[in-house]
Structure formats: structure tokens, C-alpha cells
N, C-alpha and C positions, 0 to 999 in steps of 0.2 A: 376281308374281315380283320386279318392280322394288322393291316395298315391302319384301320380305324381304331383298334385297341391301342396300338403303338402311339398313334396321334393323340388319343385321349390321355394316355399315361404321361406322355411328354408335356401336354398342355397343363395337366394337373401339377406336375413338378415345377413347371415354370411359374405358375400362379402361386404355388406354395412358397417358392423362393422370394418372389416379389413381396408377399405379405410379411415374410420374416424380416426382410430389409426395412420395410416401413415400420415395423414394431421396433427394431433396433434404433432407427432414427428418432422415433417418438420417445423411446426411453432415454436416449441421449439428450434430447431437447429438454425433457422433463427433469433429468438429473442436473443439467446445466442451469435451468431456471431455479431449481431448488437450491443449488449452490449459491447463485446470485442473491437469493432471498435471505441467505444466512448473513448478509452484510447490509449495513446502512450506508448509503452512498452520499458523498459530499463533493461539491465542485463538479468538474467534468465527469461524465459517465465513463467509468472504466470497468474492465472485467477482471476476474481473478485468474485469468490465463497468463502464462508467460512470466510468472512471478519468480524473482531471485530470492534465495534464502538470506537470512541475516549473516551467515558466515561468508557468503559470496559477496555481499555488499561491503562487508568489512575489508575484504581483499581489494575491492575496487577503490575504496577510500584510501587505502594504504598506498596505492599507486598514483593518486592524484597529487598535483602540486597546486599552490594558490593560482587561480586563474583558469585551471582546467575544469571542464564540466563533462558529465556523462548522463545521458538520458536513460533512466532505468525505472523498473517497477519492482519493489521489494516488500517483504513482510517481516514484521517484528512486533514487539509489544511497546505500548506507550508508557514512558516513565513519568511524565508530567505534562500538564496542559495549562495554558494561560487561564487563570481563574477570573480574570476581568471579563473576557468575552469569548475565549476559545480561539484566539487569533494566532496562536503558535502551539507547537507541542515538541517534546523531546522524546526521541525514540531510543530504545535499548540497542546498543551495539557492543555488547560484552563489556569490555573495560572502558568504553567510550560511549558517547551519545551523539545522535544526529539532531541538530536543531532544525525543525521544519517550520517554514513559513508558507503561506498560501498565495499562489500567483495573483498579483495585483490586489491582494486582500479581498478577492472576489467571493470568498466563502469562509466560514468558520466551522469548527468542530465542537461537539458537546464538551462541556467543562468537566464531565464526570467519567471520562474514558481511560483514566490512568489505570494501568494494569491489563488493559484489553488488547487483543491482537488487531493490527491494522495492516492494510495494504496501501502503499502510497505510490503514486506515479508522478514522475517529473524529472527534475535535474538535480543531480548530486554534485557538490563542489566543496572545496576546502577554502575557508576564509579566516581572516583574523578579526576577532571580536574586540572592540574597544572596551575600556573600563566602564564608560558611561552606558554602553549598550548592555553589558553584563549586569550592571546594577539595575537597569530598567527591568530586565527579564527576571531578576531576583525579586524585585518588588512585586511584579505581576504574579510570581509564583507564591507570594505570601511569606517570603523569608523575613526574619527579624531585622531590625535596624542594624544590629551588630554584624550579622552575616552580610548584609549589603555593604556596609562600610569596610569589611575585611577584603573586599575585591579591590586590588590595587594594580594589577598588571594585565595587559592585553593577553589574549590566548588564541591559539590556533584551534579552530573548530571544524567539525564535520557539519556541513550545512546542506539543506535540501529545500528546493522550491517545488511544492506539490501543486499540480493542476487538478488532481483527483485523489480522493481518499475513500477507502472502504473500511468501515469499522465493523468488526465481528459482533453480531447481536448476542 
């Protein structure tokens, strides 16, 4: 009789532990799905896991030289977006900005996301932007003719080619 009671008690504990693990996994999956739903996705499907902070990406950019690239996923806020069709955006990096273009112009982002949090996945690199290119982007951003004509020298920029973007809803 003692063996039967012990066996039943052991079986009950084993079943209770398995149910608890299933609940934890279900809750974890539900939390992850809810987290993913908090973002609108553009381009390749990416997750919000493994994201580098704005401060960490700034340090990575400081260590890059023209020609170097690093694959990374980071989060920050949008400073501006192409008002013509959403084909580029500039992201806040403290005292600087990252100019983001989209891989093979395969996707665009909404034109009204300035000030919103985003997660971008792709390649970070440092490049030199010509006067003509700077003027083109200034026109796309809706700058005045005087502001566009004031651009007279090339500049070193933080650039990013995104293959996927998550925009916080």
C-alpha cells in the first residue's frame, strides 16, 4: 500500500511539473508574439531579439573606417524620412545621424514615422557623401532652395543598408 501511495504521489508531482513547464512556454510564446505585434515590419522579416542600443552602435561607428562594414541590428529613433516615397531615413545617433537606405530599394517605410522608435537590421558602414548626393537628399527632405545651395563640401557620413525594419506602432 505504501508503494502505491508513493507511486501516485510521485506521478502527481511529475504531471504537475510538466503542466507548469507547458504554461511557462505558452506564456513565453504569447509574450514574444505580443512584443512582435508592437512593431510594423518592412523588408525582410526580423525579430526584436539581439538588438544593440544607440550608444553601442555609436561606438561601433567610431571604430569603422571608410570601406569597413559590420552587420548589426540596433534601435534608435527616426529623425527624418524621404518625403517623396519613404526610400531613405535618417536615424538619431546623438551628435550624429545614420543615413539608412534599403537593400536593393526592395522596400520603403512610411513617410510619417519621424520621431518614432525603429529597429533596423543590416550593414553599418562609413562613407563619403558627395555634394550632389547631399543636395538630392536635402531636396527630398523638403529643404528650401537656399539650404540646398548652401551645401558645398563632401562629408563623411554614418551609413546603413537595411534589409529589414521594425517600426514601433
